[in-house]
C-alpha positions in Angstrom: 0.0 0.0 0.0 2.8 2.4 0.8 4.6 1.7 -2.5 1.3 2.1 -4.4 0.6 5.4 -2.7 4.2 6.6 -3.4 3.9 5.6 -7.1 0.5 7.2 -7.5 1.9 10.4 -5.9 4.9 10.4 -8.2 2.4 10.0 -11.1 0.8 13.3 -10.1 -2.2 12.1 -8.1 -3.2 13.6 -4.7 -2.9 10.6 -2.3 -3.3 10.2 1.4 -2.7 7.1 3.5 -4.6 6.7 6.7 -3.8 4.4 9.7 -3.3 4.2 13.4 -1.1 6.8 15.2 2.5 5.7 15.4 2.0 2.6 13.2 4.9 1.3 11.2 2.6 1.7 8.2 2.3 5.5 8.5 6.0 5.8 9.4 7.0 4.1 6.2 4.6 6.3 4.2 6.1 9.5 5.7 9.6 8.3 4.9 8.6 8.1 1.2 6.9 11.5 1.2 3.3 10.3 1.0 0.8 12.4 2.9 -0.8 10.7 5.9 -3.8 11.0 8.2 -4.5 9.4 11.5 -7.7 7.4 11.7 -8.2 4.6 14.1 -10.9 2.1 13.3 -11.4 -0.3 16.2 -14.4 -2.4 15.0 -17.2 -2.8 12.5 -19.2 0.0 13.9 -17.7 3.4 14.9 -19.9 6.4 14.4 -17.3 8.9 15.5 -14.7 7.5 13.1 -17.3 7.5 10.3 -18.2 11.1 10.9 -14.5 12.2 11.1 -13.8 10.3 7.9 -16.8 11.8 6.2 -15.6 15.3 6.9 -12.2 14.6 5.6 -13.3 12.9 2.4 -15.7 15.8 1.7 -13.2 18.6 2.5 -10.4 16.9 0.5 -12.6 16.1 -2.5 -11.5 12.5 -2.5 -12.8 10.6 -5.5 -11.6 7.1 -4.7 -11.4 5.5 -1.3 -9.4 2.2 -1.0 -10.1 0.2 2.1 -7.6 -2.4 3.2 -9.7 -4.4 5.8 -13.3 -5.5 6.1 -13.9 -3.2 9.1 -12.4 -0.3 7.0 -15.1 -0.9 4.4 -17.9 -0.9 7.0 -16.7 2.3 8.8 -14.9 4.3 6.1 -17.0 2.9 3.2 -20.1 4.2 5.0 -18.4 7.6 5.5 -17.7 7.7 1.7 -21.3 7.0 0.9 -22.4 9.8 3.2 -19.7 12.2 1.7 -20.7 11.4 -1.8 -17.3 9.9 -2.7 -17.8 8.4 -6.2 -15.8 5.1 -5.8 -15.1 2.8 -2.9 -12.8 -0.1 -3.5 -11.8 -2.9 -1.1 -8.2 -4.1 -1.4 -7.7 -7.7 -0.5 -4.0 -8.6 -0.2 -5.1 -11.9 1.4 -8.4 -13.8 1.3 -10.5 -11.6 3.6 -14.0 -12.5 2.4 -15.7 -15.6 3.5 -19.3 -16.7 2.8 -20.7 -14.9 5.8 -23.7 -12.7 5.2 -22.0 -9.6 6.7 -19.2 -9.9 4.0 -21.8 -10.1 1.3 -23.7 -7.1 2.6 -20.6 -5.0 3.1 -19.0 -5.7 -0.3 -22.2 -5.5 -2.4 -23.6 -2.4 -0.7 -20.6 -0.3 0.5 -18.0 -1.2 -2.2 -17.9 -0.6 -5.9 -15.3 -3.3 -6.5 -12.5 -5.4 -5.1 -8.8 -5.1 -6.0 -6.8 -8.2 -5.2 -3.3 -9.2 -6.1 -3.8 -12.8 -7.1 -5.9 -14.6 -9.7 -6.4 -17.4 -7.1 -8.3 -15.0 -4.8 -10.4 -13.6 -7.7 -11.5 -17.1 -8.7 -12.4 -18.1 -5.1 -14.5 -15.0 -4.7 -16.3 -15.4 -8.0 -17.4 -18.9 -6.9 -19.5 -17.2 -4.2 -21.9 -16.0 -6.9 -22.2 -12.6 -5.3 -20.2 -10.4 -7.8 -20.7 -9.4 -11.4 -17.9 -10.0 -13.9 -15.4 -7.2 -13.6 -16.3 -6.4 -10.0 -13.0 -8.1 -8.9 -9.8 -6.9 -10.6 -6.4 -8.4 -10.2 -3.5 -6.0 -10.0 -0.2 -7.7 -9.3 2.1 -6.1 -6.7 5.2 -4.5 -8.1 8.7 -3.8 -6.7 11.4 -1.3 -7.4 14.6 -2.8 -8.4 17.3 -1.6 -6.0 20.7 -1.3 -7.8 22.3 1.0 -5.3 22.1 -0.8 -1.9 25.0 -3.0 -1.1 24.9 -6.5 0.3 25.0 -7.1 4.1 28.2 -8.9 5.0 27.0 -11.9 6.9 30.5 -13.4 7.1 31.4 -11.0 9.9 28.9 -12.5 12.2 28.7 -16.0 10.7 32.2 -16.8 9.2 32.2 -19.9 7.0 28.4 -20.4 7.2 25.8 -20.7 4.4 23.1 -18.1 5.1 19.4 -18.8 4.8 17.4 -15.6 5.2 13.7 -15.1 6.0 11.7 -12.0 6.9 8.2 -11.1 8.1 5.9 -10.6 11.1 6.6 -13.1 13.8 3.1 -14.5 13.6 1.5 -17.9 13.1 0.7 -17.0 9.4 4.4 -16.8 8.5 5.2 -20.3 9.8 8.6 -19.5 11.4 8.0 -22.4 13.8 8.0 -24.7 10.7 11.2 -23.0 9.6 12.8 -23.7 12.9 11.8 -27.3 12.8 13.3 -27.5 9.3 16.5 -26.0 10.7 16.5 -28.6 13.4 16.3 -31.4 10.8 19.1 -29.8 8.7 21.2 -29.4 11.8 21.3 -33.1 12.3 23.2 -33.4 9.0 25.4 -30.4 9.0 26.5 -27.4 11.1 27.5 -24.9 8.5 24.0 -23.5 7.6 22.5 -20.7 9.7 19.0 -19.3 9.5 18.5 -15.6 10.0 15.0 -14.2 10.6 14.2 -10.5 10.4 11.0 -9.2 11.9 9.1 -8.5 15.0 5.8 -9.8 16.5 4.0 -11.3 19.4 5.4 -14.8 18.8 9.0 -13.8 19.3 9.3 -15.2 22.8 7.6 -18.5 21.8 9.8 -18.9 18.8 12.9 -18.1 20.8 11.8 -20.7 23.3 11.4 -23.3 20.5 15.0 -22.5 19.2 16.4 -23.2 22.7 14.2 -26.3 23.1 15.6 -27.7 19.8 19.2 -26.7 20.7 19.5 -24.3 17.8 21.1 -21.4 19.6 24.0 -21.5 17.1 21.8 -22.1 14.1 18.8 -19.8 14.2 19.1 -16.0 14.8 16.5 -13.3 15.2 17.6 -10.0 13.7 14.7 -7.9 14.9 12.7 -5.5 12.8 14.7 -4.1 9.8 13.4 -1.1 8.0 15.3 -2.1 4.9 15.8 -5.8 4.1 17.4 -5.3 0.7 21.0 -5.6 2.1 20.1 -8.9 3.8 18.4 -10.2 0.7 21.5 -9.4 -1.4 23.9 -10.8 1.2 22.2 -14.2 1.9 22.7 -17.4 -0.1 19.0 -18.4 -0.2 15.7 -16.9 0.7 13.0 -19.0 2.3 9.2 -18.4 2.7 7.7 -20.7 5.3 4.2 -19.2 5.4 0.9 -21.1 6.1 -1.0 -18.7 3.9 -0.4 -15.5 1.9 -1.8 -13.2 -0.7 1.0 -12.2 -3.1 4.2 -12.5 -0.9 6.0 -9.3 -1.6 9.2 -10.4 0.1 9.5 -13.3 -2.3 9.2 -10.8 -5.1 11.9 -8.6 -3.5 14.2 -11.6 -3.1 13.7 -12.5 -6.8 14.3 -8.9 -7.8 17.6 -9.0 -5.8 18.6 -12.0 -7.8 18.2 -14.6 -5.1 17.0 -18.2 -5.4 13.8 -18.8 -3.3 12.4 -21.8 -1.5 8.7 -21.1 -0.8 5.7 -23.0 0.6 2.9 -23.6 -1.9 0.5 -21.0 -0.6 -1.8 -18.6 -2.4 0.0 -16.4 -4.9 3.4 -18.2 -4.9 2.8 -20.2 -8.2 1.7 -17.0 -9.9 4.9 -15.3 -8.8 7.4 -18.2 -9.0 8.1 -21.0 -11.5 8.9 -24.2 -9.7 12.3 -25.5 -10.7 13.2 -22.4 -12.6 13.2 -19.5 -10.1 13.4 -21.7 -7.0 11.7 -24.6 -5.3 8.1 -24.8 -4.1 7.3 -27.2 -1.2 4.1 -28.1 0.7 3.2 -25.8 3.7 3.6 -27.0 7.2 6.1 -29.7 6.1 9.5 -29.1 7.9 11.0 -32.2 6.2 10.2 -30.9 2.7 11.5 -27.4 3.6 14.7 -28.8 5.0 15.1 -31.1 1.9 14.7 -28.2 -0.5 17.2 -26.1 1.3 19.7 -29.0 1.4 19.1 -29.7 -2.3 20.4 -26.3 -3.5 22.3 -24.5 -0.8 25.6 -25.9 -2.0 24.9 -25.7 -5.7 26.2 -22.4 -6.7 25.2 -22.8 -10.4 21.6 -23.6 -9.5 21.4 -20.8 -7.0 22.7 -18.3 -9.5 20.4 -19.7 -12.3 17.3 -19.5 -10.1 18.3 -16.0 -9.1 18.8 -14.8 -12.6 15.5 -16.3 -13.8 13.7 -14.8 -10.8 15.1 -11.3 -11.6 14.1 -11.6 -15.2 10.5 -12.7 -14.2 10.1 -9.7 -11.9 11.3 -7.3 -14.6 8.8 -8.8 -17.1 5.7 -9.0 -14.8 6.1 -7.4 -11.4 7.5 -3.9 -11.8 6.3 -0.9 -9.9 5.5 1.0 -13.1 3.3 -1.9 -14.3 1.5 -2.0 -10.9 0.8 1.8 -10.9 -0.4 1.8 -14.5 -2.8 -1.1 -13.7 -4.1 0.7 -10.6 -4.7 3.8 -12.7 -6.6 1.8 -15.3 -8.9 0.3 -12.6 -9.5 3.7 -11.0 -10.3 5.5 -14.2 -12.7 2.7 -15.3 -14.5 2.8 -12.0 -14.9 6.6 -12.2 -16.5 6.6 -15.6 
């Protein structure tokens, strides 16, 4: 969302991003020069937030409101209807819509369309029978290719080691417990592979306890939250996604753009982004043995790592650029405004 707002701003549009006060989301937006507003939406019904949002939308002359969560559609979408905002879109980066009646009522009455980032989600939603053809549009995420940032030198902290890197919120969704179990299996065979995890979240203490329980204090390391992960992507030997579910996993796209081979679980969006056996390896989710086996298969094969990385970078340049994403968003917005 931050990169989309930045790209649309650079294209000459007036853009604001709204979120909770002191959120990493708004801090990231401010660092890129995107205008921000503080609006806190606690639940599905918030009259005060709706009225505040209505005043802002009307005063700013907003033409398109993009809502990132279901509660945003219910609170801010209602504000947009009251303010006369022409277009309200729901953005679904993961599958947020079930078959519940409140989802149907919200999306068919308060939204003019859904923008999602995978064809898989679009097909799943269309099976509900609620939406007309064209209501749900797929706009693939894009990344900016970073040619200036240097690689982080892992050898200073982990001399003689092969580096497996992963990043994300320390939450159940990201499956870092599965990655740790995979590391334990690989540790039984060799001691020269370390796993570095960047991110913060509520599960950190539980994950650290699991590391200690498995005797992996010299194998798995938590790097904390990193504002910029590009140096780590460029410096590692292999990137691993261990998620239980995803939308379109941006960090895999970033790893591919950095020219790195990827091992990823077979979750939503991965097969639209990666080509198994060409840009990396895809394994079943929640399967530590398969994850460990895939890492072991390629971690020492420099030619395969380089080949996967090269093919991944080429695929991103062809299909997942920032310019392509912004152009696609503009197309959807203009079509909805007509």
